[in-house]
Every structure is written in structure tokens, then in C-alpha cells.
N, C-alpha and C positions, 0 to 999 in steps of 0.2 A: 508423499513427493520429495524425494532425495536432494537436496542441492546440489545443483552439478555447475562445475567450472568448467572451460575447454582451454586449454594449455597444452601447448604445442603439436596437437593435432592430436589429444589423448585427452578423454573426459576425467574429470576428478572428480568425484561423487564420493557423497556419508552413503549408507544402504541403512535402511528403515528393521533391515531382519539381523542387525548386527547391538543388540541391547544387549547391554551386560559387558560388552567389551571397553579395552579400552579406544580414547578417541583414535578414532584413526580417518582416514579416506582412502577411496579403492582409485585404482587408475586403469584405462582402459581403453585403446582403440574401438570404438564405435560398434564394430561387430561382436565385443565381448561383454565390453556393458550389461551388469547382472548377472554374466554368466560367473564360475568361480575362476577364470584365466582371465586372473587380474593382478596387478601389483598394488598389495598393499602395505602402505605408511603409518606408523606410527607420529600421532602429532605429541609432542616432548610439552610443555608448559609456556618453555620459553620459547614457541613459536617453529620450533627445528624440527625436523623428520626423521625417523630411521626406519628403513627396509626392513618390513617383516619377512616377505616376501615376491618374487617377479615369478609370475605363473603365466604373463603372461609374452615373456619375452621381450621386453621393450628395452631397447640397448642402454647400455650402464651410463652414456651422455646423457639422453631423455630424462631417465631417474632424475640425475643428480641435478641436473637445470628445471626438472619439474621439482626438486627438494628446495631450490634457491628460490622459485617462485614460491611456493607453500608457507613457507619463511616472512616472505613479501606482505601474501596475504593475512599471516595470520592466522589463521583455519584454530587456534588453541581459545578465543577470542569469539567462535562461531558455536559455542556450545550449550 
């Protein structure tokens, strides 16, 4: 089961189907969790993140806010 956080009304989760890819999380509203219509954020070693894509249409301000929260949670240590 992927680890899931609920931040700013969006689910932030790891997917078990993404083997072989660098560390990242998917971000999506509940209705899109598990679909290809998510935002993907690559997690850097320093805990910051970079937007790979946003197929969920999440507003930029929410993506930026999620990125700030991701840095505080530091998913890079959850490998």
C-alpha cells in the first residue's frame, strides 16, 4: 500500500507501480488518485521537489504550497 498524505485538499502519495524511477510523489484530488491524471514531483536529495508534470490541472499556487510542505516533511528521508 502506498504511503499517503492529505495536504491542502490533495492526496500526496508514492505509487508501487513506479519501480526503477527516481524518488517522486504523485499529487491528485481524490477522484484522480491512481490515474494518469496526476501531478508528479521529483524529490531531490535536499528534500526540495521539482514538478515533472501536472496532468491533474492543479493550480500553480497549490503546487507551490505542496512543494513547500514536501520540503518540510522531507520525503527524501522516506526512501
